[in-house]
C-alpha positions in Angstrom: 46.3 98.5 -16.9 46.0 95.4 -14.7 49.4 94.0 -13.5 50.9 91.3 -15.6 51.2 88.0 -14.1 52.1 84.3 -14.6 49.6 81.6 -13.7 49.0 80.7 -10.1 51.3 78.0 -8.8 54.2 79.0 -11.1 57.6 80.6 -10.5 59.8 81.5 -13.4 63.4 82.8 -13.7 64.4 84.2 -17.1 68.0 84.4 -17.7 69.7 86.9 -20.2 72.6 86.4 -22.7 75.3 84.4 -21.0 77.8 84.7 -24.0 80.3 82.0 -22.7 80.6 83.5 -19.3 80.6 80.2 -17.2 81.8 82.0 -14.2 78.8 84.4 -14.2 76.3 81.5 -14.9 77.6 79.5 -12.0 77.3 82.4 -9.8 73.9 83.3 -10.9 72.6 79.8 -10.5 73.8 79.9 -6.9 71.9 83.2 -6.5 68.7 81.6 -7.9 68.9 78.7 -5.6 69.5 80.9 -2.6 66.5 83.1 -3.9 64.4 80.0 -4.1 65.2 79.0 -0.6 64.5 82.4 0.8 61.1 82.6 -0.9 60.1 79.0 0.0 57.4 77.1 -1.6 57.7 75.9 -5.2 60.8 75.4 -7.1 61.0 77.8 -10.2 61.4 76.9 -13.8 64.2 78.4 -15.8 64.0 80.1 -19.2 67.2 80.9 -21.0 66.8 83.6 -23.6 69.5 82.6 -26.0 72.9 83.6 -27.0 74.5 81.2 -24.5 77.7 81.2 -26.7 80.3 83.4 -28.3 82.4 86.5 -27.2 83.1 85.2 -23.6 85.9 82.7 -22.8 84.1 79.4 -22.1 81.2 78.7 -24.4 81.9 75.0 -24.4 81.8 75.0 -20.5 78.5 76.9 -20.7 77.0 74.3 -22.9 78.1 71.5 -20.8 76.8 73.2 -17.7 73.3 73.8 -19.3 73.0 70.1 -20.6 73.7 69.1 -16.9 71.1 71.7 -15.7 68.4 70.3 -18.0 69.0 66.9 -16.6 68.7 68.4 -13.0 65.8 70.5 -13.9 63.6 69.0 -16.7 61.3 72.0 -16.7 64.1 74.2 -18.0 63.5 76.0 -21.4 66.0 77.3 -23.9 65.4 79.7 -26.6 67.4 79.9 -29.8 69.6 83.1 -30.1 71.0 84.4 -33.3 74.5 83.2 -32.2 73.4 79.7 -31.8 71.5 80.0 -35.1 74.7 81.0 -36.9 76.8 78.3 -35.2 74.2 75.5 -36.3 74.4 76.8 -39.8 78.2 76.9 -39.8 78.2 73.2 -38.6 76.0 72.5 -41.6 78.7 73.8 -43.8 77.4 77.2 -44.5 80.8 79.2 -45.2 79.0 82.5 -45.4 77.6 82.2 -42.0 80.9 80.9 -40.8 82.2 84.2 -41.8 79.6 85.9 -39.7 80.3 83.6 -36.8 83.9 84.7 -36.9 82.9 88.3 -36.8 80.4 87.9 -33.8 82.7 86.2 -31.4 83.0 82.7 -32.8 86.6 82.7 -32.4 86.4 82.6 -28.6 83.9 79.8 -28.9 86.2 77.7 -30.9 89.1 78.3 -28.7 87.0 77.1 -25.8 86.5 73.8 -27.7 90.2 73.2 -27.9 91.2 74.8 -31.3 94.4 76.7 -30.7 94.7 80.4 -31.7 97.5 79.5 -34.1 95.4 76.9 -36.0 92.3 79.2 -36.0 94.4 82.1 -37.6 96.0 79.9 -40.1 92.9 78.3 -41.5 90.8 79.5 -44.4 87.1 79.4 -44.1 86.7 76.1 -46.0 89.3 74.5 -43.6 87.7 76.2 -40.6 84.2 74.5 -41.4 85.9 71.1 -40.9 87.7 72.3 -37.8 84.6 73.6 -36.2 82.7 70.2 -37.1 85.4 68.1 -35.5 85.6 70.3 -32.4 82.0 70.6 -31.4 80.7 67.4 -29.8 77.6 65.9 -31.2 75.9 66.2 -27.8 76.4 70.0 -28.0 75.2 70.3 -31.5 72.1 68.1 -30.7 71.4 70.2 -27.6 71.6 73.4 -29.3 69.2 72.2 -32.1 66.5 71.6 -29.5 66.3 75.3 -28.7 62.9 76.9 -29.1 61.7 80.1 -30.8 59.3 81.4 -28.2 57.6 80.6 -24.9 54.5 82.1 -23.5 53.5 82.0 -19.9 50.5 84.0 -18.6 50.9 87.6 -19.6 54.6 87.2 -20.6 56.1 86.3 -24.0 59.7 85.2 -23.8 61.8 85.6 -26.9 65.5 86.2 -27.6 65.4 89.4 -29.6 61.9 90.7 -29.8 58.8 90.6 -32.0 57.7 92.4 -35.2 55.2 94.9 -34.4 51.8 94.5 -35.7 52.2 90.8 -36.4 50.1 88.2 -34.4 52.5 86.1 -32.1 51.6 82.9 -34.1 52.7 84.6 -37.3 56.0 85.8 -36.1 59.1 84.7 -38.3 61.8 83.0 -36.3 64.3 85.3 -38.0 62.6 88.4 -36.3 62.4 86.5 -33.0 66.2 86.2 -33.1 67.5 89.2 -34.9 65.1 92.2 -34.8 66.2 95.3 -32.9 65.2 98.8 -33.6 61.7 98.1 -35.0 60.8 96.2 -31.9 62.5 98.5 -29.4 60.6 101.6 -30.7 57.4 99.7 -31.2 54.3 99.4 -29.1 54.4 95.7 -28.3 51.6 93.1 -28.2 48.3 94.1 -26.6 47.7 92.4 -23.3 51.3 90.9 -23.2 54.8 92.0 -21.9 57.7 90.8 -24.1 60.8 89.6 -22.0 64.0 89.5 -24.2 67.7 89.6 -24.4 69.8 90.4 -27.5 70.2 94.3 -27.1 72.6 95.3 -24.3 71.5 97.8 -21.6 73.6 99.0 -18.7 70.6 98.2 -16.6 67.4 96.1 -16.8 64.9 97.9 -18.9 61.4 97.3 -17.4 58.7 98.9 -19.4 54.9 98.6 -19.8 55.3 96.3 -22.9 58.7 94.9 -22.8 61.6 94.0 -20.4 65.1 93.8 -21.6 67.6 91.7 -19.4 70.7 91.5 -21.6 73.2 93.5 -19.3 76.3 92.6 -21.2 77.7 89.6 -19.4 80.5 89.3 -21.9 81.9 92.8 -21.3 84.6 93.6 -18.8 82.8 94.1 -15.5 79.5 93.0 -17.1 76.5 91.3 -15.4 74.5 88.4 -16.0 70.9 89.1 -15.2 67.9 87.0 -14.4 64.3 88.1 -13.7 61.9 86.2 -11.5 58.2 86.0 -11.9 55.6 84.7 -9.5 51.9 85.9 -9.6 52.0 89.6 -10.1 55.4 90.1 -8.6 58.8 90.3 -10.6 62.3 90.8 -9.2 65.9 90.9 -10.3 68.6 88.4 -9.5 72.1 89.3 -10.8 75.6 88.1 -10.8 78.4 90.6 -11.5 82.2 90.4 -11.3 85.0 92.0 -13.2 86.7 89.8 -16.0 90.3 89.0 -15.5 93.0 89.9 -18.0 93.0 86.5 -19.6 89.3 86.3 -20.2 89.3 89.9 -21.7 
């Protein structure tokens, strides 16, 4: 098979699931800046694959940092992960999805927005909806609502979770792009394309003929936040790792 490539004159860095780890995000952005300087030439565009919030200790700080980053680097793209989808639905008053938000790490997100652990524990779900609405700034809500479903560049397809096998890219359902797992991981992929995704955690980057998984568990103790760079037919890993302190864990 011919080597997959991005268009000439393009350099891209795809960033995996951050999950509230502002410390790792800041470190990774520094590493990307040094990588750009070492490689010279063009500045790269960043693509964040979704799940920037939940589970880790500073989702609010991550969103602030990404809003500032978009102003610094207007070519930056953001894909909607399942965690952002659930938070946005909760902000619309969907109590059922607020329950899911709680189960998948939303408590840590709300604490990062200033809700105390005591107030969070004491609230029922109806009260929690109002607390969440009051805590998340309108600018953050508007920013998350701009996140995209899919981005295609050359021979690469960037999505959060994966794609439904056997379905044309233009016919993919947003739900699958954000939630699919086993059917995609065990499938054959898209002819002529390589799917770059997060969502499913692996200890190391999974680089296969038809898909590349770069969620390396940033929220876990000792986890890593991974980016992959693309230029021409070349691709490479940029990664930031550090142990979580006892408070963050």
